[in-house]
MARLUM-496361 format. One record per residue: x, y, z of N, C-alpha, C in turn; residue in one letter; residue number from 1. Coordinates in nm, 3 decimals, always signed. Each point is the difference from the previous one (the first is absolute). Layout:
N
X	Y	Z	X	Y	Z	X	Y	Z	A	NUM;
...
***
This chain:
83
+15.215	+12.661	+10.592	-0.104	+0.082	-0.033	+0.042	+0.077	-0.118	X	1;
-0.107	+0.010	-0.092	+0.032	+0.089	-0.114	-0.034	+0.144	+0.010	X	2;
+0.025	+0.065	-0.096	-0.048	+0.137	-0.020	-0.144	+0.014	-0.023	X	3;
-0.060	+0.087	+0.084	-0.146	+0.041	-0.030	-0.022	+0.131	-0.043	X	4;
-0.110	+0.002	-0.069	-0.023	+0.133	-0.086	-0.071	+0.098	+0.084	X	5;
+0.056	+0.125	+0.011	-0.063	+0.102	+0.086	-0.149	+0.015	-0.033	X	6;
-0.028	-0.014	-0.140	-0.143	+0.051	-0.027	-0.109	-0.112	+0.010	X	7;
+0.052	-0.125	-0.030	-0.118	-0.112	-0.004	+0.019	-0.090	+0.137	X	8;
+0.130	+0.022	+0.063	+0.033	-0.096	+0.099	+0.017	-0.150	-0.009	X	9;
+0.033	-0.023	-0.132	+0.017	-0.136	-0.050	+0.152	-0.032	-0.060	X	10;
+0.040	-0.102	+0.012	+0.137	-0.065	-0.054	-0.016	+0.018	-0.162	X	11;
-0.087	-0.047	-0.036	-0.012	+0.000	-0.165	+0.125	-0.062	-0.059	X	12;
+0.016	+0.072	-0.110	+0.113	-0.058	-0.090	+0.128	+0.084	+0.047	X	13;
+0.112	-0.081	+0.033	+0.116	+0.068	+0.035	+0.063	+0.089	-0.108	X	14;
-0.009	-0.052	-0.119	+0.060	+0.075	-0.123	-0.066	+0.130	-0.027	X	15;
-0.111	+0.023	+0.060	-0.079	+0.127	-0.039	-0.014	+0.097	+0.100	X	16;
+0.109	-0.014	+0.104	+0.023	+0.121	+0.091	+0.084	+0.097	-0.050	X	17;
-0.035	+0.132	+0.045	+0.077	+0.105	-0.014	+0.054	+0.066	+0.122	X	18;
+0.115	+0.009	+0.057	+0.036	+0.084	+0.099	+0.033	+0.129	+0.017	X	19;
-0.018	+0.066	+0.097	+0.011	+0.156	+0.024	+0.140	+0.013	-0.022	X	20;
+0.038	+0.117	-0.085	+0.123	+0.028	-0.038	+0.082	+0.064	+0.107	X	21;
-0.062	+0.040	+0.106	+0.051	+0.087	+0.106	+0.042	-0.104	+0.115	X	22;
-0.110	-0.061	+0.041	+0.019	-0.079	+0.133	+0.033	-0.144	-0.028	X	23;
-0.046	-0.047	-0.120	+0.021	-0.126	-0.053	-0.074	-0.120	+0.101	X	24;
-0.094	+0.063	+0.112	-0.064	-0.102	+0.079	-0.152	-0.026	-0.041	X	25;
-0.042	+0.106	-0.070	-0.134	+0.003	-0.057	-0.012	-0.081	-0.134	X	26;
-0.106	-0.093	-0.008	-0.010	-0.058	-0.117	-0.141	-0.013	-0.060	X	27;
-0.024	+0.027	-0.116	-0.157	-0.005	-0.059	+0.014	-0.106	-0.120	X	28;
-0.104	-0.051	-0.045	-0.017	-0.077	-0.105	-0.021	+0.110	-0.127	X	29;
+0.065	-0.029	-0.105	-0.047	+0.081	-0.121	-0.126	+0.018	-0.039	X	30;
-0.070	-0.114	+0.032	-0.150	-0.014	-0.060	-0.079	+0.076	+0.104	X	31;
+0.031	+0.018	+0.132	-0.052	+0.077	+0.103	+0.018	+0.149	-0.035	X	32;
+0.094	+0.048	-0.081	+0.042	+0.138	-0.024	-0.095	+0.023	-0.132	X	33;
-0.058	-0.098	-0.071	-0.064	+0.018	-0.113	+0.086	+0.022	-0.119	X	34;
+0.126	-0.049	-0.013	+0.092	+0.043	-0.088	+0.024	-0.147	-0.081	X	35;
+0.031	+0.020	-0.120	+0.049	-0.114	-0.090	+0.150	-0.062	+0.044	X	36;
+0.033	-0.104	-0.039	+0.131	-0.036	+0.032	+0.098	+0.076	-0.115	X	37;
-0.023	+0.039	-0.114	+0.072	+0.082	-0.082	+0.034	+0.141	+0.093	X	38;
-0.079	+0.057	+0.054	-0.007	+0.136	+0.055	+0.133	-0.016	+0.094	X	39;
-0.016	-0.130	+0.103	+0.113	+0.011	+0.081	+0.140	-0.059	-0.035	X	40;
-0.010	-0.039	-0.116	+0.132	-0.066	-0.064	+0.089	+0.140	-0.041	X	41;
-0.064	+0.097	-0.025	+0.048	+0.133	-0.035	+0.117	+0.036	+0.098	X	42;
+0.134	+0.021	-0.051	+0.093	+0.038	+0.108	-0.011	+0.130	+0.072	X	43;
-0.114	+0.084	-0.049	-0.012	+0.123	+0.079	-0.112	-0.036	+0.099	X	44;
-0.056	-0.103	+0.002	-0.124	-0.016	+0.092	+0.062	-0.019	+0.144	X	45;
-0.060	+0.104	+0.088	+0.018	-0.004	+0.149	-0.122	-0.003	+0.064	X	46;
+0.003	-0.074	+0.104	-0.116	+0.022	+0.095	+0.047	+0.019	+0.144	X	47;
-0.073	+0.090	+0.067	+0.024	+0.052	+0.136	-0.113	-0.025	+0.078	X	48;
+0.007	-0.061	+0.115	-0.117	-0.042	+0.086	-0.046	+0.133	+0.064	X	49;
-0.127	-0.022	+0.065	-0.048	+0.120	+0.052	+0.070	+0.055	+0.129	X	50;
+0.064	-0.064	+0.063	+0.068	+0.040	+0.125	+0.124	+0.092	-0.059	X	51;
+0.060	-0.068	-0.102	+0.124	+0.086	-0.047	-0.039	+0.125	-0.070	X	52;
-0.112	-0.018	-0.073	-0.049	+0.121	-0.067	-0.049	+0.108	+0.087	X	53;
-0.069	-0.036	+0.123	-0.039	+0.087	+0.088	+0.125	+0.079	+0.069	X	54;
+0.101	-0.092	+0.038	+0.124	+0.070	+0.045	+0.069	+0.071	-0.081	X	55;
+0.002	-0.013	-0.123	+0.058	+0.090	-0.112	-0.066	+0.118	+0.004	X	56;
-0.125	+0.001	+0.000	-0.096	+0.117	+0.011	+0.036	+0.104	+0.101	X	57;
+0.007	-0.095	+0.104	+0.037	+0.082	+0.138	+0.133	+0.075	-0.001	X	58;
+0.091	-0.072	-0.042	+0.133	+0.074	-0.019	+0.001	+0.117	-0.094	X	59;
-0.073	-0.006	-0.129	-0.013	+0.088	-0.115	-0.074	+0.119	+0.083	X	60;
-0.103	-0.023	+0.088	-0.085	+0.094	+0.049	+0.106	+0.107	+0.109	X	61;
+0.079	-0.090	+0.071	+0.078	+0.053	+0.094	+0.087	+0.099	-0.052	X	62;
+0.071	-0.053	-0.132	+0.093	+0.096	-0.087	-0.071	+0.120	-0.053	X	63;
-0.119	-0.025	-0.044	-0.074	+0.107	-0.049	-0.020	+0.138	+0.100	X	64;
-0.014	-0.057	+0.142	-0.021	+0.100	+0.086	+0.101	+0.110	+0.032	X	65;
+0.111	-0.047	-0.036	+0.128	+0.094	+0.000	-0.014	+0.092	-0.104	X	66;
+0.051	+0.129	+0.029	+0.006	+0.100	-0.086	+0.127	+0.003	-0.090	X	67;
+0.039	+0.084	-0.088	+0.112	-0.004	-0.074	+0.120	+0.031	+0.088	X	68;
-0.023	+0.075	+0.114	+0.106	+0.048	+0.081	+0.038	-0.106	+0.109	X	69;
-0.080	-0.108	-0.011	+0.033	-0.112	+0.088	-0.075	+0.008	+0.142	X	70;
-0.096	+0.093	+0.006	-0.081	+0.010	+0.122	-0.120	-0.075	-0.001	X	71;
-0.036	-0.059	+0.100	-0.139	-0.059	-0.008	-0.102	+0.102	+0.006	X	72;
-0.117	-0.007	-0.100	-0.079	+0.091	-0.016	-0.116	-0.016	+0.101	X	73;
-0.027	-0.116	+0.075	-0.091	-0.029	+0.081	+0.054	+0.007	+0.134	X	74;
+0.132	+0.047	+0.042	+0.048	+0.003	+0.126	-0.037	+0.145	+0.049	X	75;
-0.087	-0.002	+0.112	-0.057	+0.116	+0.060	+0.111	+0.101	+0.058	X	76;
+0.115	-0.066	+0.030	+0.105	+0.082	+0.060	+0.064	+0.065	-0.118	X	77;
-0.008	-0.047	-0.122	+0.063	+0.075	-0.121	-0.083	+0.120	-0.038	X	78;
-0.114	+0.014	+0.033	-0.098	+0.100	-0.026	+0.035	+0.132	+0.078	X	79;
+0.014	+0.117	-0.067	+0.058	+0.118	+0.065	-0.162	+0.073	+0.010	X	80;
-0.018	+0.049	+0.121	-0.114	+0.078	+0.022	+0.036	+0.147	+0.032	X	81;
-0.093	+0.092	-0.011	+0.022	+0.132	+0.016	-0.058	+0.026	+0.140	X	82;
+0.067	+0.053	+0.087	-0.022	+0.025	+0.127	-0.037	+0.157	+0.023	X	83;
***
């Protein structure tokens, strides 16, 4: 069984696939992304699937939650209250 495009669900042209640079499991056709072949031949071209993009966003959001002193700003036990 061949590779199937995540966007159109078709096998299409094998040489037209672009793989996710993170997981290497997800593939889409260049033409399903609306790109020209010349754009994808650029050595700087990178495509990241939606799952990896979401995962990267979650990780960066988690990192942003920590203050500069390393404490989790959203941790209720870290909040000091006046009694």
